N, C-alpha and C positions, 0 to 999 in steps of 0.2 A: 500688677497694685499698681504702677505707676499710670500717674491719670493727665502729667503734662502735656501739652500740643510737642509736636517734635519741632527744636529747634535748629535748622541745621546750622546757624554761625557758632552755635554753641558745641559741636558737635567740631566741629573744625577748630574753635579757639580748644579745646582738645586736646587736638593735635599738636597745636603748636605749642602747647605750654609743655607737651613731652620731647616734641623737636627742639623744645629750646636745651630743655636739661642733658638732651643727646649729643645734641654740638658742641655744648660747655664742657661735659665730662671725656668726649675724645680730644677735644683740642689737647685735656689737661695728660689724655694716652697715648694719642697717635701724635701730635705738632707738640711734643716737649723737649723740641730742640730746640738752645736758648740760640741757635742762627738761625731758626725758622721764627721768632717770637717778632709779633712786630705788632702796630696799633689792631689790623684786625685781629689776629689770636687773641689779642687784649678783651677786645670788644666781644668776641664770640665766648672767650670763655667764661663770662661775668651773665651768659645770657639762662643759666641755672635758676639765677635767683628770682629772674622775673617770671621764669616759666612755674617753682613752686608759688611764687604769688598767684600765678593765675589758675593752679591748683586749689588750693584752699578755699579762694573765694567762689570759684565755680561750683566746687564740694557744697559749698552752703546753698547757692541757688538751685543747683536742679536735684540736691537731696529734698529741699523745700518745697520746688516747684513740682517736683514728681510723689512726695509724699509726705504733703502735706494733707490729707486726709485722712491720715490716719490717727486722727486727734479726734476722728468720730467712731471711726472704724471696728467693731466689733475686735481685740485680736490684732490690731491692726498693728502693734509692737513688735511683736513677735512675728510677724508678718514682712516687716520693717526689717526687722535683724537678722531673720533668715534669708531674705533680698540681698542683704548686702554681703552675709557670708557666702552664698554663691558666688557673688560677682567678683569677691577679693582670692577670698581663700587656695583653690584650688591654685590656682596655675603659683601663685606663692609658694604653698606648701611643694608641689614638685621639684621648683626651681632650692627652695631652701633647704628638703631636704638633702636633692644632689650635690651642691656644697657643703652642707652640714658633714657628710658620708666624705667629700673629696679632701677637705678643711681636717678631715678628721687623719686618713690613708696618709695624705702628703705633708699633715704637718704643718700647715699654714694658720692664719689666724693667731689671734691675739696668745690663744692657751696653747696653739700648735708651737710659734717663736718662743714661748718663756718653756717650755721643755714639761708642762705640764701635762699630759693627757687628758687624764680625767675631769681636767677643769671644762672642757668642751662643754662637760654637760652643766655647769652653774647656770648659765646664761640661757640654757636649753627650753624651760619653762613661759621664759618671758618672750621669749620668741614668738612660741608656738602659740602665745595669747594676745599677738601685739599690745605688750606693755613695755616692753624694753626701752619708751621714750619716754614711759611715766613718769621713771622715777631714773636718782642719776647715781650709777655705784659703777666700782672700779674690779676687774676680774683681770687678771693674770697681768698683761702687758698694757692694759686698753678699756676705757670704759666700752658699755653696757652697748654704744650705738656699732663699735666697730671690732664685733668678738670673733667670725669668722673671715669672709674673703668680701668679695666685691656687689655680691647681693646683698650681704648683710648691711652695707653701708650705705645704701638707700633704701632699704624698706622701714628706716624709721620713718619716713614718712604715713607708711599704711599703720602704726602705732597711734600717731597724732589722729589719722583718720579714723580709728577706732573710739578715741578720745573721741571725738566731736560727734561722731554717729549716739553714743552716752549721753552727751549735753543737749543734742539734738532733743532725746524723749522726754528732757527734763522742758526744754524748754520750748515746743512744739505746741500746745495749747495756746499758750500767752503771746507766744509770734501771732497763731490766726485768730484770734481773739482781737487784734488789733487792726483798728481802721485809720486813726491819726497819721498822716502823712509827718506830722513835724515831729511828734512822739517816736515813730521808729526811725528816725535819722537821729534823733539827739540820743536815744538807745546803743546807735552802733556809733556813732561819734563819741561818747562816751568811752562805751570800751574800746573805740581804736586809740583814745588818748590817756588810757591806761595803762595800755601797753606802753605805749611810746616813753608815759611816765618810766614805767616799770625798767624798761631799756637802759634811758637815761640816770634812772639809779642804779643797774646794776655797773653802769660807767665810772659814776661818781666815787663806787665803793668797789671798783675792780680789784683793789690792793690788798683788801679786809677779806674778799669773797675768797680769793686765792691761799691768805691764812689761813682761812677755815676749811677749804679746800686740802689745804697737805695736812692739817691736824686729822680731821676727817679721811682722808681716803688715801691719806700718801703723795708723793711729790706726782707721781704720773698727773692726778688731777689737777693740778696747776699751771699756769698758761707760759710760764719760764720751760716748761718739758715739753709740752705739745698744745698750743691753742687747741685743736680739735679735738684731742682729747677731755680738757680741761672743763670743770666745773663752769666756769665764766661759757665756754662755748653751749653747752648744755641748755643755761639760762636763757641766752638770747637767740638761740636757733633750734634748738632738740625740742623745746619743752612744749610740749603742749598747752598750757594756759598763755605764752606767749604767740602762739599762731591764732588763738581763738578767735579773737577780735574779725579777720580775717575770714574764717568759716560764718562767724555770726553778721559779715557787712553781707554777705553772700545770700544768705536766708533771707536779710530783711530784704533785701535788692528784689528777690523775689519775688515775695511776700506785696510788697507795692507793685509789681510788674503784675499779679497776678489779680490785686484790686482795678487794676487800670487799663487792663488786656481789651476789655470789649468796649471800652471808649475811643470814639471814633477820634483819628487824628484830625487836629483843624486842618486849615488851608495851608497856615505859617510851618507846623510840623511838616506837613509832607514839603516843602518848600525847603526845609534844608535839614530836613533830617540827614540826605545824605551829608553834609559836609558836618556837621555833629558824629557822629561817628565815625568819619574820615579822621578828623579833628581831635577825637579820643584816642584814637587808634593810634596816631605822631605824639601824643603828648604823652600817653604811656612810655614808650618806647624813648624818646626825648629825654622823658624824665627818668627811665632807667640808667640809660647811656651816661646821663652830666652824675646823677649819683654813682656811678662805681668806676669812670672813668676821670670825672671834673674833679670830684668833688672828695671822694673816696681817700686817693693817692697821700692827701693834705691832712685828714679825718678818718682816721682808722673807725671811726664811729659809724659813721654811714659805711665803710667797707663789711663791719660785720652786722650792720642791723638794716641793709638799705632795703631790703623786698618789704619791709613791713614797713617802712616809712609811706612808702607811694601805694599802700594797697585802697585807700578811697580813691583812687584814680583808676584802679582797675577794678573796684566795685565800678566805675560808675563806667567803665568800657564794658564790662559784660552786662551791664542793664541796656545801655543804648543797641547793643546789638541784638540783643532779643526783642527790647522793644519796637526796632525799625528793622526789622530783617526787610525788607522789600529797598532799602540801600545798598547802594553801587557795593560800599565794601564789605559791607554784610553777607552779600549775596556770592562777593568774591572768597571771603573766608571758609562763608557755610557750604563749596564747591564739592560738587558729588567725589573728587578725589579725595579734598579733607575728609568729610565726613568719612568717608572709608577708611581713610588711616585715622581720625580721631575715634570709632569706632576701637583699633587696635591700639591707643594712647596708652591704656595699664601693660601688655604685651609688650610696646617700647617701652616705656620705662622700667622694667623686671627683666628684659631681656638685655638690652643695652649694655645691664652693667655683668649679666651672667656669663653676654660674649663679648663684651667690651674690648678686655685682658686681652683675647686670642689675636685683634691686629696688631699687638706686637711680635706676633712669632712670623711677620712676613718679612721684619726689616732686612733679613738675609740676603731676599730681591732687592735691595736694591731702588726698591721704589720712589719719585716722585712722594714727597712728603702728603702731599696734598691729594695726589691720586689716589693713596694709600686710601688718606681719610675721607675723601668723596665717597671711594668703596664703601669701605666699610659702615659708613650712614646708610647709604643707598641698601647693603644686606641686611642691613636691621629693620628698616621697615618692610622688607622684604617678606622676609622671615615674621615678622609680628602679625603681618596680616595675615599667614598661612596660620600662627598660631591661634590669631583670633577664632577664625573659620575651625580650622580643625579637633581645637583643644577647646579657647577660652568660652566662645560660646556655645556648643553643644553639651558641654559638661555644666555651664551654669544654667542652659533649659530644662536638663535633667535634674538636676539638683531643686529645682524650682516644683518640679514636678513631683519630685519625693512628698514633699509638702501641698495635702489635696485643695489646703484653702489659698494656696500662695497662684496666683494665677503663671500659666505659664508661656505666654504672649510674651513677645521683647516689650524691655522698656524701650521709652521712645529718647532720655537719655537715661545715663548711668553715670553719677558722678568715679571720678577716679584719684587718687592721688596722688 
């Protein structure tokens, strides 16, 4: 069903998105000794924010790029949802069930630590239906995002993705009908400004939100207890609506690319495309590091919300990489190695959490922390590629073949969380 021509740079960018999340989390999990902390580890630890911004914008772009034709295809919406299920659910289900069973047995997770074993089942319907991020609630000692162990702490983004997919089915027909460049950019820009406006409103009324949270959900929902579990954190970060502008910006960028892809580039475009792509890459990295390392230490608002603030820049980056595939930087990002790792980006994202905590088991060897860190990162990349080849791709094809109306061929680009 995917109809878009393969764009290697976007596969490569998917790898970098997953890689940024991987190295950021492993900095916290492996390089967590204060004696090791320095400006380098501080910078690496912030990269998850850029990784998630890339994931959400890329998701909007590749979903519309590959599936825009569903607006006219009979049964297209069912095909789309089945394709998304076949892509996301198998690996997630295996890892989540393994984590659920181990958490239940070893009394881990929110209800395990609270000593309420039957409480493990309260959050289960939300996790099995990808809806745990759609609502805010507290069960036992944590909010819905942190009910089990490490995998459950990152799969909130899959819940957000599921919300995006349903939203896309509502807007795809309208988006396909748009031809005005100005109107499309205006709509995407308006959605972005609404998102930023909501973040500013949440920040301004954070004390009132905290009081409401305590009355409605108890002290666990307050910033004072733990920001990660708070209602304010959910509003600022896990809330699907606050992330929706990134997805819409990506979808609009794809629609613009589709409308212009057959237009031959001008001589000027050919001359400057390489500089434009390189400039966008450098500017995006500079914006991220500036927000998190220079501004955020003095203004908590930017530390909590930085990844949404530079969504327009990430959107432009995704667009220029797709529109100028022959640029040197585009070819570098879309190299054979990064494309292969990009295919495994979903496995990287899930397995790094499932296996990441195990790196601590090797502390007794007294290895250099950086050696342990690098070894752990490389191991996850290798295991993830094997997971993609031996489980993820075969199961995806098998599931797609179950539905005879869904083509069994490999999709050119598949969006990931």
